[in-house]
Structures are given as structure tokens and as C-alpha cells.
C-alpha positions in Angstrom: 183.1 -37.7 67.9 180.6 -37.1 65.1 179.7 -40.7 64.3 176.3 -41.4 62.6 174.2 -39.4 65.0 174.5 -36.0 63.4 173.3 -37.4 60.1 170.3 -38.9 61.8 169.6 -35.6 63.5 169.3 -34.0 60.0 166.8 -36.5 58.4 164.1 -33.8 58.3 164.5 -30.5 56.4 163.5 -28.4 59.3 164.1 -28.4 63.1 163.9 -26.2 66.1 167.2 -24.8 67.0 168.9 -24.7 70.4 168.1 -21.0 70.6 164.4 -21.6 70.2 163.9 -20.4 66.7 162.6 -22.5 63.8 165.5 -23.2 61.4 165.1 -24.3 57.8 167.9 -26.5 56.5 168.4 -28.6 53.5 168.1 -32.3 54.2 171.6 -33.7 54.9 173.1 -37.1 54.6 175.4 -38.2 57.4 178.4 -37.6 55.2 177.3 -34.1 54.3 176.6 -33.4 58.0 180.2 -34.4 58.9 181.5 -32.2 56.1 179.5 -29.3 57.5 180.9 -29.8 61.0 184.4 -30.2 59.6 184.0 -26.9 57.7 183.0 -25.2 60.9 186.0 -26.8 62.7 188.3 -25.6 59.9 187.4 -22.1 60.8 188.5 -22.8 64.3 191.7 -24.3 63.0 192.5 -21.1 61.1 191.6 -18.9 64.1 193.7 -21.0 66.5 196.6 -20.7 64.1 196.4 -17.0 63.5 195.9 -16.3 67.3 198.6 -18.5 68.7 201.3 -18.5 66.1 202.7 -15.2 67.4 203.8 -17.1 70.6 206.3 -19.3 68.7 207.4 -16.5 66.4 207.7 -13.8 69.1 211.5 -13.6 69.0 211.4 -13.4 65.2 208.8 -10.6 65.3 210.8 -8.7 68.0 214.1 -9.0 66.0 212.4 -7.8 62.8 210.2 -5.0 64.1 212.1 -3.9 67.2 215.8 -4.4 66.1 217.2 -1.6 68.3 215.5 -2.7 71.4 216.2 -6.3 70.8 219.9 -5.6 70.5 220.0 -3.7 73.8 217.6 -5.9 75.8 216.1 -9.1 74.6 213.8 -9.3 77.6 212.3 -5.9 77.0 211.9 -6.5 73.3 210.0 -9.8 73.9 207.8 -8.1 76.5 207.0 -5.3 74.1 206.4 -7.7 71.2 203.8 -9.4 73.4 201.6 -6.4 72.6 201.0 -8.1 69.2 199.2 -10.9 71.1 197.3 -8.4 73.3 196.2 -6.4 70.3 194.5 -9.4 68.7 192.9 -10.3 72.0 191.6 -6.7 72.3 190.1 -7.0 68.8 188.2 -10.1 70.0 186.9 -8.3 73.0 185.5 -5.4 70.9 184.3 -7.4 68.0 182.5 -10.3 69.8 179.7 -8.4 71.5 179.4 -5.8 68.8 179.1 -8.2 65.8 176.9 -10.6 67.8 174.4 -7.9 68.7 174.3 -6.4 65.2 174.2 -9.7 63.2 172.0 -12.0 65.3 169.2 -11.8 62.7 171.5 -12.4 59.7 171.5 -15.8 57.9 174.2 -17.7 59.7 175.9 -19.4 56.7 176.5 -16.1 54.9 177.6 -14.5 58.1 180.2 -17.2 58.7 181.5 -16.8 55.2 181.9 -13.1 55.5 183.7 -13.5 58.8 186.2 -15.8 57.3 186.8 -13.4 54.4 187.5 -10.7 57.0 190.0 -13.0 58.7 191.7 -13.6 55.4 192.1 -9.9 54.6 193.2 -9.0 58.2 195.8 -11.7 58.3 197.3 -10.7 54.9 197.4 -7.1 56.1 199.2 -8.2 59.3 201.8 -10.0 57.1 202.6 -7.1 54.9 202.4 -4.2 57.5 205.8 -2.4 57.4 206.1 -1.3 61.1 205.5 -2.6 64.6 202.7 -0.1 65.1 200.9 -1.0 61.9 201.2 -4.7 62.7 199.6 -4.1 66.1 196.7 -2.2 64.4 196.1 -5.0 61.8 196.3 -7.6 64.5 193.5 -5.7 66.4 191.4 -5.6 63.2 192.0 -9.3 62.5 190.7 -10.2 65.9 187.3 -8.5 65.4 185.5 -11.5 63.8 186.9 -14.1 66.2 184.1 -14.2 68.9 181.3 -13.8 66.4 182.6 -16.7 64.3 182.8 -19.1 67.2 179.5 -18.0 68.6 177.6 -18.4 65.4 179.4 -21.6 64.4 178.6 -23.1 67.8 174.8 -22.4 67.3 174.9 -24.0 63.9 176.8 -27.0 65.2 174.4 -27.4 68.1 171.5 -27.7 65.7 173.4 -30.3 63.6 174.1 -32.4 66.7 170.7 -32.0 68.3 169.3 -31.1 71.7 171.2 -31.9 74.8 174.6 -31.7 73.1 175.5 -28.0 73.4 178.7 -28.8 75.3 179.8 -31.2 72.6 178.8 -28.8 69.8 180.9 -26.0 71.3 183.8 -28.5 71.8 183.5 -29.7 68.3 183.9 -26.2 66.8 186.7 -25.5 69.3 188.4 -28.8 68.2 189.7 -27.0 65.2 191.3 -24.4 67.4 193.0 -27.0 69.6 194.2 -29.1 66.7 195.7 -25.9 65.4 198.0 -26.0 68.5 199.1 -29.5 67.5 199.5 -29.1 63.8 198.9 -25.5 62.6 200.9 -23.5 65.1 204.0 -25.7 65.1 204.0 -26.0 61.3 203.6 -22.3 60.8 206.2 -21.6 63.5 208.7 -23.9 61.8 207.9 -22.2 58.4 208.3 -18.8 59.9 211.6 -19.6 61.7 213.1 -20.9 58.4 211.7 -18.2 56.1 210.0 -15.2 57.8 207.3 -14.6 60.3 205.5 -12.7 57.5 205.5 -15.8 55.3 203.9 -17.7 58.2 201.0 -15.2 58.4 200.5 -15.5 54.6 200.1 -19.2 55.0 197.5 -18.7 57.7 195.6 -16.4 55.3 195.5 -19.3 52.8 193.9 -21.5 55.5 191.1 -18.9 55.9 190.6 -18.8 52.1 190.1 -22.6 52.0 187.7 -22.4 55.0 185.6 -19.8 53.2 185.2 -22.1 50.3 184.3 -25.1 52.5 181.6 -23.1 54.4 180.0 -22.1 51.2 180.1 -25.6 49.8 179.1 -27.7 52.8 177.4 -25.7 55.5 173.6 -25.7 55.0 171.5 -22.6 54.9 170.7 -21.5 58.4 168.4 -18.6 59.3 169.3 -16.1 62.0 167.0 -15.4 64.9 164.2 -13.3 63.3 163.2 -12.0 66.8 166.7 -10.8 67.7 167.2 -7.1 68.3 170.3 -5.2 69.3 168.7 -4.3 72.6 167.6 -7.9 73.4 171.1 -9.3 72.7 172.7 -6.6 74.9 170.1 -7.5 77.6 172.3 -10.5 78.4 174.6 -8.1 80.2 171.9 -7.1 82.7 172.2 -10.6 84.3 174.8 -10.8 87.1 175.4 -14.5 86.4 176.6 -13.6 82.9 179.2 -11.3 84.2 180.4 -13.8 86.8 180.8 -16.4 84.1 182.7 -14.0 81.9 185.1 -13.0 84.7 185.6 -16.7 85.6 186.5 -17.6 82.0 188.8 -14.5 81.6 190.8 -15.4 84.7 191.1 -19.1 83.7 192.5 -18.3 80.2 194.6 -15.5 81.7 196.5 -18.3 83.5 197.0 -20.2 80.2 198.2 -17.2 78.3 200.6 -16.0 81.0 202.4 -19.2 80.1 201.6 -19.6 76.4 202.8 -16.2 75.3 206.3 -16.9 76.6 206.7 -20.5 75.7 209.6 -19.8 73.4 211.9 -18.2 76.0 210.6 -20.6 78.7 211.9 -23.5 76.6 215.2 -21.9 75.5 216.2 -19.8 78.5 214.7 -21.8 81.4 214.9 -25.4 80.2 218.0 -24.7 78.2 216.6 -26.3 75.1 217.6 -25.3 71.5 215.2 -23.1 69.5 214.2 -26.1 67.4 212.5 -27.6 70.4 209.9 -24.7 70.5 207.6 -26.3 67.9 207.7 -29.6 69.8 206.8 -27.8 73.0 203.9 -26.2 71.2 202.8 -29.6 69.9 202.8 -31.0 73.4 200.8 -28.1 74.7 198.4 -28.4 71.7 197.8 -32.1 72.4 196.8 -31.1 75.9 194.4 -28.5 74.7 192.8 -30.9 72.2 192.2 -33.6 74.8 191.0 -31.0 77.3 188.6 -29.5 74.9 186.9 -32.8 74.3 186.8 -33.6 78.1 185.5 -30.1 78.9 182.6 -30.4 76.4 181.5 -33.7 77.8 181.8 -32.5 81.4 179.8 -29.4 80.5 176.8 -31.5 79.2 176.7 -33.1 82.7 176.8 -29.8 84.5 178.6 -26.7 83.4 179.2 -25.0 86.7 180.3 -28.2 88.4 182.8 -28.7 85.6 184.2 -25.2 86.1 185.1 -25.9 89.7 186.8 -29.1 89.0 188.7 -27.7 86.1 190.0 -24.7 88.0 191.4 -27.1 90.6 193.1 -29.0 87.8 194.5 -25.8 86.3 196.0 -24.7 89.6 197.8 -28.1 90.0 199.0 -27.9 86.5 200.5 -24.4 86.8 202.2 -25.4 90.0 203.7 -28.4 88.3 205.0 -26.3 85.5 206.5 -23.7 87.8 208.4 -26.3 89.8 209.6 -28.5 86.9 210.2 -26.1 84.0 214.0 -26.1 84.5 214.2 -29.5 82.9 212.9 -30.4 79.4 210.7 -33.3 80.5 209.3 -31.3 83.4 208.6 -28.4 81.0 206.8 -30.7 78.5 204.7 -32.3 81.3 203.7 -29.0 82.7 202.8 -27.5 79.3 200.6 -30.6 78.6 198.8 -30.3 81.9 198.2 -26.6 81.6 196.9 -26.9 78.1 194.5 -29.7 79.1 193.0 -28.0 82.1 192.7 -24.5 80.7 191.2 -25.5 77.4 188.6 -27.7 79.1 187.3 -24.6 80.9 186.3 -22.9 77.6 183.3 -25.2 76.6 182.2 -25.3 80.2 182.1 -21.5 80.4 180.4 -21.2 77.1 177.7 -23.7 78.1 177.3 -21.9 81.4 176.8 -18.6 79.5 174.1 -20.2 77.3 172.4 -21.4 80.5 172.2 -18.0 82.1 171.8 -15.6 79.1 168.1 -16.2 78.5 167.0 -15.3 74.9 170.4 -13.7 74.0 171.9 -17.0 72.8 173.9 -15.4 69.9 175.5 -13.0 72.4 176.1 -15.7 74.9 177.8 -17.9 72.4 180.0 -15.1 71.1 180.9 -13.1 74.1 182.6 -16.1 75.8 185.5 -15.5 73.4 185.7 -11.9 74.3 186.1 -12.9 77.9 188.7 -15.5 77.1 190.6 -13.0 75.1 190.5 -10.5 77.9 192.2 -13.3 79.8 194.6 -13.8 76.9 195.5 -10.1 76.9 195.7 -9.9 80.7 197.9 -13.0 80.9 200.2 -11.8 78.1 200.4 -8.3 79.7 201.1 -9.5 83.3 203.6 -12.1 82.0 205.4 -9.3 80.2 205.4 -7.1 83.3 207.0 -9.6 85.6 209.6 -10.6 82.9 210.4 -6.9 82.3 210.8 -6.5 86.0 213.6 -9.0 86.0 211.7 -11.8 87.8 212.6 -14.4 85.1 210.6 -16.4 82.6 209.0 -18.7 85.2 207.4 -15.8 86.9 204.4 -15.7 84.4 203.5 -19.2 85.6 203.1 -17.9 89.2 201.0 -15.1 87.8 198.7 -17.7 86.2 198.4 -19.6 89.5 197.5 -16.4 91.3 194.7 -15.7 88.8 193.0 -19.0 89.7 192.0 -17.6 93.1 189.6 -14.9 91.9 188.5 -17.2 89.1 187.1 -19.6 91.6 185.6 -16.8 93.7 183.7 -15.5 90.7 182.4 -19.0 89.9 181.1 -19.3 93.4 179.4 -15.9 93.1 177.8 -17.1 89.9 176.5 -20.2 91.7 175.0 -18.0 94.5 173.1 -15.7 92.2 171.6 -18.5 90.1 170.8 -20.9 92.9 167.1 -21.7 92.5 166.7 -19.1 89.8 164.7 -20.2 86.7 166.9 -18.1 84.3 169.6 -20.7 84.5 168.9 -24.1 83.1 171.8 -25.6 84.8 171.5 -23.9 88.2 169.0 -26.4 89.5 171.3 -29.2 88.6 174.3 -27.7 90.4 174.5 -27.8 94.2 177.4 -27.1 96.6 178.0 -30.8 97.0 178.3 -31.4 93.3 180.1 -28.2 92.4 183.0 -28.4 94.8 
């Protein structure tokens, strides 16, 4: 994916960045450029692992932290344990716009390093917290740097890859997150199941420590935006198209997390598979998200809004397939693969769309996408827990995800309407009704 092109893009010591500011970078060889991009992706790998590992370890967390409730009602305990997932997502929602607005002027390499240090500390605190309530608090705090990291890393990667490659740059950083679903999450799930979920989180903290060292060693110095102000960055929220894009992304990922949060009971209780199959199911879903992320990035560079419409259709078909076939192990694995592929492809498309419509507030646009996606994560986990606790079964969250696709498409249409012919969207003039739907 990187090839030789990134190196050629960096043959000069300075360039104009994708957000319109002059950036000074050390001249990089192709090999050094690849290492810089890999370092950024490693941060995504750590974030994907810390965010998603709770899904595979949810029964272990519930048994350890909610023993009384787990003994009396496994379903209620699992539903309550889902708050751990929602707490992290809430931290992302709060942290992404706040840190992006405050830190847009900061040197980006140093900012990335400090953010990964914060991840390391927050993950260790989550691992050693003594009660369910304190784990929830520390998972919230651990989520605060999430959106800012992805936003800043995407801007740095976009400069490394050159103009016209924003979708691929976003996808490249997110590749670490999706590979985490193939390698990191199943491995940490296996480790946690055979030792303790706390040991699993300590292993995640070690990943962040390595990432910090890699960023310091390989990512070139990269200035922030000297013209950025707190008010200008927040000005992105005065644009209706930004809100419609955020709502679209939130609902798309809500569908994914309505399923993803409860993969473990879906595999063991619905498909009748043994617990050892859960890591394999996560790998299959992770392969789907990895492929989908690459596909979504390339589609976004050809027209972000058009990609959103196509991908929501694919997500609806995928969720329906999972709902109908989840009672068999092959059907479950097929459905998980399809859902992961379609939902993860939406993310780079939405982020590119946000960068199209956010004007000068590029740092905010790049970061706030992850706040929206984690609103979807929290919403999906919450609604999935509600229908499970109501006694509707472990397939019910899949139908919740399918229902969320309807308003998702409606908000995408509204976003197209408000930007049609409007110069504040670079992509709006490329998208028409014929090419969007």
C-alpha cells in the first residue's frame, strides 16, 4: 500500500500540507517514510486492541467485577459489563473535539507521543482498578486521547502520501486498528481467557509503550497549524454538513457495535460454539474490517459521499445476513466478516467527507470523526444490551444495527442536499444523485 511513492513525496525538506499550512520536515528516504507510516499505524493497532478487547473478554470482566449479578443472571451481568465499552466510547466523544481544538497549533510529533503516553497510563490504570466502578472511570479516561490521535496521525500521514490521497492516508492509519482485530484482539483475548483480563490490558499497555518509542524515533518533526485557534476549530460545528456527516458515521458504527460488543455470547449461545471459538470469530470479523478499511479509503478518494451510500447498502445486507444465519457457525462467521467489511469501510469515507466540508478546521474534522464513531459504539453497545436484558435474545442487537441504517442513509442524503453546489465542500460538486445512489 505504501510502495515507493511516499518516499518520492518526501524528497524535499518542506512541503505544503493537506490542511494548507507550510510544514517543515526532515528529508526522508523511502525506507524512513515507511517506518514513519508504520509507527502511526502502530498507534492505531494499540488503540484498536484497547478498544475492542473488552468484547472478547466481556464474560471474564463480568465474572470478576460483577460476581453476584453474574451468578444470578448471566444476561444482566453481560449487559451491565457492556458499560465498560460505552465508557471508553464516551471518553472518545469528550476528548476528540476538546483536544483537537486546544492542540491544533502544537507540534504534531510531540503531540502524538504525549497522546500515546496517556494511552499507556490509562490502560495500566484500567488493568489494576479494583472495582467495576473504577474500571469504568479509567476506561473513560483512557478513551480521551483516541480521536485526537487518529486525527493528528491522519494529517501527518496525508502529508507523507501527498495530495489527492487523503482517503488512503486515513485508511493507512486505520489499518493498524483493523489489523488489531485480526491479531491484537484475538491474541489478547486468548491471553486474558487463560490468565486474567487484567493481564490482557497490561499487555495492551506494553503495545502503547512501544508505539511511543517508534513515534519518537521515526516520525519526522511536523509543525501544527500556526493559524489555528480554539474558536476557528470549533467553527466546524457551525456547518450543517459537518453534523450530518457525524450523525451518518455514528449510526453506521452503531450497527457494527450492536453486534461486535456481544460477539462472545452470539458465538457461544446462538451458534452453540465452544468459548475457544470466540478468538477465531474475532479474527474473521477483523479480516473483514481490514479489507473494508482499504476498500473504503480507495472509494473515498473517488468520491466520499458516493462511497457512503454504497457502503450503507452493503452494511444493511451484511446485518441481515448475520441475523438470518447466526444460528450456525459457518453462517455466523460469514455474517461477521461481511459486517466488519462494510462497517469499517464507512469510516475513511466519513472522515474524508468531514475534511471536505469542515473548511479551515481540518484538525477538528480529522479528530471529531472518531467521536462520532464512538457515539455509535456507545449507542450500539447500549441498545444491544437493552434488547438482550429485555429477553429478546443475542440475535436482537443485529436487528437493532439494521434499524440504525435507515436514519444513517437519511442523514447522508440531508448532507448531500445542504452541500449541493456549495463551495465549502470539495467533494460536493463531484457527487450527484446519479452517482451517489
